[in-house]
C-alpha positions as a Markdown table, in Angstrom:
| # | Residue | x | y | z |
|---|---|---|---|---|
| 1 | Unk | -28.1 | -5.9 | 37.7 |
| 2 | Unk | -24.5 | -6.3 | 38.9 |
| 3 | Unk | -21.5 | -4.4 | 37.9 |
| 4 | Unk | -19.5 | -6.0 | 35.0 |
| 5 | Unk | -16.4 | -7.8 | 36.0 |
| 6 | Unk | -13.4 | -5.7 | 34.9 |
| 7 | Unk | -11.2 | -8.7 | 34.5 |
| 8 | Unk | -13.7 | -10.3 | 32.1 |
| 9 | Unk | -13.9 | -7.1 | 30.1 |
| 10 | Unk | -10.2 | -6.8 | 29.8 |
| 11 | Unk | -9.9 | -10.4 | 28.8 |
| 12 | Unk | -12.5 | -9.9 | 26.1 |
| 13 | Unk | -10.7 | -6.8 | 24.8 |
| 14 | Unk | -7.4 | -8.7 | 24.7 |
| 15 | Unk | -9.1 | -11.5 | 22.7 |
| 16 | Unk | -10.7 | -9.0 | 20.3 |
| 17 | Unk | -7.3 | -7.3 | 19.8 |
| 18 | Unk | -5.7 | -10.7 | 19.0 |
| 19 | Unk | -8.5 | -11.5 | 16.6 |
| 20 | Unk | -8.0 | -8.2 | 14.8 |
| 21 | Unk | -4.3 | -8.9 | 14.4 |
| 22 | Unk | -5.2 | -12.3 | 12.9 |
| 23 | Unk | -7.6 | -10.5 | 10.5 |
| 24 | Unk | -4.9 | -8.1 | 9.4 |
| 25 | Unk | -2.7 | -11.1 | 8.5 |
| 26 | Unk | -5.6 | -12.7 | 6.6 |
| 27 | Unk | -6.2 | -9.4 | 4.7 |
| 28 | Unk | -2.7 | -9.7 | 3.2 |
| 29 | Unk | -3.7 | -13.1 | 1.8 |
| 30 | Unk | -7.0 | -12.1 | 0.3 |
| 31 | Unk | -6.7 | -10.9 | -3.3 |
| 32 | Unk | -9.2 | -9.5 | -5.8 |
| 33 | Unk | -8.8 | -8.6 | -9.5 |
| 34 | Unk | -10.2 | -5.7 | -11.3 |
| 35 | Unk | -10.1 | -5.1 | -15.0 |
| 36 | Unk | -10.9 | -2.4 | -17.5 |
| 37 | Unk | -11.3 | -2.1 | -21.3 |
| 38 | Unk | -12.7 | -5.6 | -21.6 |
| 39 | Unk | -9.7 | -7.1 | -19.8 |
| 40 | Unk | -7.0 | -5.0 | -21.6 |
| 41 | Unk | -5.8 | -3.9 | -18.2 |
| 42 | Unk | -5.9 | -6.2 | -15.2 |
| 43 | Unk | -5.0 | -5.3 | -11.6 |
| 44 | Unk | -4.6 | -7.5 | -8.6 |
| 45 | Unk | -4.8 | -6.1 | -5.1 |
| 46 | Unk | -4.8 | -7.6 | -1.6 |
| 47 | Unk | -7.1 | -7.1 | 1.3 |
| 48 | Unk | -4.8 | -4.4 | 2.7 |
| 49 | Unk | -5.5 | -2.4 | -0.5 |
| 50 | Unk | -2.0 | -2.8 | -1.9 |
| 51 | Unk | -1.6 | -3.3 | -5.7 |
| 52 | Unk | 0.2 | -6.6 | -6.3 |
| 53 | Unk | 0.3 | -6.7 | -10.1 |
| 54 | Unk | -0.7 | -4.8 | -13.2 |
| 55 | Unk | -1.1 | -6.5 | -16.6 |
| 56 | Unk | -1.4 | -4.5 | -19.7 |
| 57 | Unk | -2.3 | -5.9 | -23.1 |
| 58 | Unk | 0.7 | -5.0 | -25.4 |
| 59 | Unk | -1.7 | -4.1 | -28.2 |
| 60 | Unk | -2.9 | -0.9 | -26.4 |
| 61 | Unk | 0.5 | 0.5 | -25.4 |
| 62 | Unk | 0.5 | 2.9 | -28.3 |
| 63 | Unk | -2.3 | 4.9 | -26.8 |
| 64 | Unk | -0.7 | 6.2 | -23.5 |
| 65 | Unk | -3.8 | 8.2 | -22.4 |
| 66 | Unk | -6.1 | 5.3 | -22.8 |
| 67 | Unk | -3.6 | 3.0 | -20.9 |
| 68 | Unk | -3.5 | 5.5 | -18.1 |
| 69 | Unk | -7.3 | 5.8 | -17.9 |
| 70 | Unk | -7.7 | 2.0 | -18.0 |
| 71 | Unk | -5.1 | 1.5 | -15.3 |
| 72 | Unk | -7.0 | 3.9 | -13.0 |
| 73 | Unk | -10.3 | 2.2 | -13.8 |
| 74 | Unk | -8.8 | -1.3 | -13.2 |
| 75 | Unk | -7.2 | -0.3 | -9.9 |
| 76 | Unk | -10.5 | 1.2 | -8.7 |
| 77 | Unk | -12.4 | -1.9 | -9.7 |
| 78 | Unk | -10.0 | -4.2 | -7.9 |
| 79 | Unk | -10.1 | -2.0 | -4.8 |
| 80 | Unk | -13.9 | -2.1 | -4.8 |
| 81 | Unk | -13.8 | -5.9 | -5.2 |
| 82 | Unk | -11.4 | -6.4 | -2.3 |
| 83 | Unk | -13.3 | -4.0 | -0.1 |
| 84 | Unk | -16.2 | -6.4 | -0.1 |
| 85 | Unk | -14.0 | -9.4 | 0.7 |
| 86 | Unk | -12.3 | -7.4 | 3.5 |
| 87 | Unk | -15.6 | -6.4 | 5.0 |
| 88 | Unk | -16.7 | -10.0 | 5.1 |
| 89 | Unk | -13.5 | -11.1 | 6.8 |
| 90 | Unk | -13.8 | -8.3 | 9.4 |
| 91 | Unk | -17.4 | -9.0 | 10.1 |
| 92 | Unk | -16.5 | -12.6 | 10.9 |
| 93 | Unk | -14.1 | -11.5 | 13.6 |
| 94 | Unk | -16.3 | -8.7 | 14.9 |
| 95 | Unk | -19.1 | -11.2 | 15.4 |
| 96 | Unk | -21.6 | -8.6 | 16.4 |
| 97 | Unk | -19.3 | -6.8 | 18.7 |
| 98 | Unk | -19.7 | -3.6 | 16.6 |
| 99 | Unk | -23.4 | -3.9 | 16.2 |
| 100 | Unk | -24.6 | -2.6 | 12.8 |
| 101 | Unk | -22.1 | 0.1 | 12.5 |
| 102 | Unk | -20.1 | 0.4 | 9.3 |
| 103 | Unk | -16.9 | 0.3 | 11.3 |
| 104 | Unk | -14.6 | -0.4 | 8.3 |
| 105 | Unk | -14.8 | 3.2 | 7.3 |
| 106 | Unk | -12.5 | 3.8 | 10.2 |
| 107 | Unk | -10.0 | 1.7 | 8.4 |
| 108 | Unk | -10.5 | 3.5 | 5.1 |
| 109 | Unk | -12.3 | 0.5 | 3.5 |
| 110 | Unk | -14.9 | 1.4 | 1.0 |
| 111 | Unk | -14.5 | 5.1 | 0.9 |
């Protein structure tokens, strides 16, 4: 078995880095919605785990504590939903490079 070609390894690492940059751009475009209270609060997040919008049914605004609880629940729901989408996108790029490791935990996905 011969020694691996260092130039080939560096080229593969560069390509992997470029693919990861592309994935980061794609994650900004991926969105997921979460809701709570039967849809009384809806939250949309992107694949980089940024909240894009919050929609609150005006009928529940009188109960501030409930609204606060529902916002938290909806945000968490949306983040869970987008984590799955982000993992799928990252897996496409990794293409087996990372083996079966749950490497997204290093990016704070799904924690």
